[in-house]
C-alpha positions as CSV (number, residue, x, y, z in Angstrom):
1,M,4.1,17.5,-20.7
2,K,3.4,16.3,-17.8
3,T,4.6,13.5,-16.4
4,K,2.3,10.5,-14.9
5,W,2.9,9.5,-11.1
6,F,0.6,6.5,-11.5
7,R,0.1,3.0,-13.8
8,E,-3.3,2.3,-13.9
9,W,-2.8,-1.9,-12.1
10,G,-6.0,-3.2,-12.3
11,W,-7.7,-2.1,-10.0
12,F,-4.7,-0.8,-7.9
13,Y,-2.0,2.1,-9.3
14,M,1.6,1.3,-9.4
15,P,3.7,4.1,-9.3
16,T,5.8,5.2,-11.7
17,A,7.8,8.6,-11.0
18,W,9.4,9.2,-7.5
19,P,6.8,12.0,-6.4
20,G,4.0,9.1,-6.5
21,W,7.0,6.6,-4.8
22,I,7.7,8.8,-1.5
23,L,3.1,9.1,-1.7
24,L,3.4,5.5,-1.2
25,A,6.2,5.5,1.8
26,L,4.5,8.1,3.0
27,T,1.6,6.2,2.8
28,M,3.1,2.9,4.1
29,L,4.9,4.8,7.0
30,F,1.6,6.8,8.4
31,C,-0.1,4.0,8.9
32,L,2.6,2.2,10.6
33,Q,2.7,4.9,13.2
34,V,-1.5,4.8,13.3
35,F,-0.2,0.6,13.7
36,T,1.7,1.2,16.8
37,A,-0.1,4.0,17.9
38,I,-3.2,2.0,18.5
39,D,-2.2,-1.5,19.0
40,R,-0.2,0.4,22.5
41,R,-2.8,0.7,24.0
42,S,-5.5,-2.3,22.5
43,H,-6.4,-4.8,25.2
44,S,-7.7,-7.2,21.4
45,A,-7.7,-7.5,17.9
46,S,-11.0,-6.1,17.5
47,D,-9.9,-2.9,19.3
48,T,-6.8,-2.6,17.6
49,L,-9.0,-3.2,13.7
50,Y,-11.4,-0.1,15.2
51,G,-9.0,1.9,16.2
52,I,-6.8,1.8,12.5
53,F,-10.1,1.5,9.8
54,P,-10.9,5.1,9.4
55,F,-6.9,6.1,10.0
56,W,-6.0,3.5,6.7
57,V,-9.6,4.1,4.7
58,S,-9.3,7.7,4.7
59,A,-4.5,7.5,3.8
60,W,-5.7,4.5,1.5
61,T,-8.2,6.8,0.0
62,I,-6.7,9.7,-0.3
63,L,-4.2,8.3,-2.4
64,G,-6.0,6.1,-4.7
65,W,-7.7,10.0,-5.5
66,I,-4.4,11.0,-6.0
67,A,-2.9,8.1,-8.0
68,S,-6.3,8.4,-10.3
69,R,-5.6,12.0,-10.8
70,T,-1.8,12.1,-12.2
71,S,-1.8,8.1,-13.5
72,D,-1.9,7.3,-17.6
73,K,-5.2,6.5,-18.8
74,L,-6.1,3.9,-20.6
75,A,-8.3,5.2,-24.1
76,R,-11.7,3.2,-23.8
């Protein structure tokens, strides 16, 4: 039997096993690093938002895809 890393929680997924928590922490650390690197050189809030958008969307999309593949699906 496979261990489920995530559990559906509305539109989102909640980590339930240590691999899920590690993936969530790595995604959050990546986003924090991208934010600090881009914000250091931006001149306005919109510069920062335009700079982080592709990285953040990609990171959270990949995490969401992994979570959907390793979650417990409810029978519908």
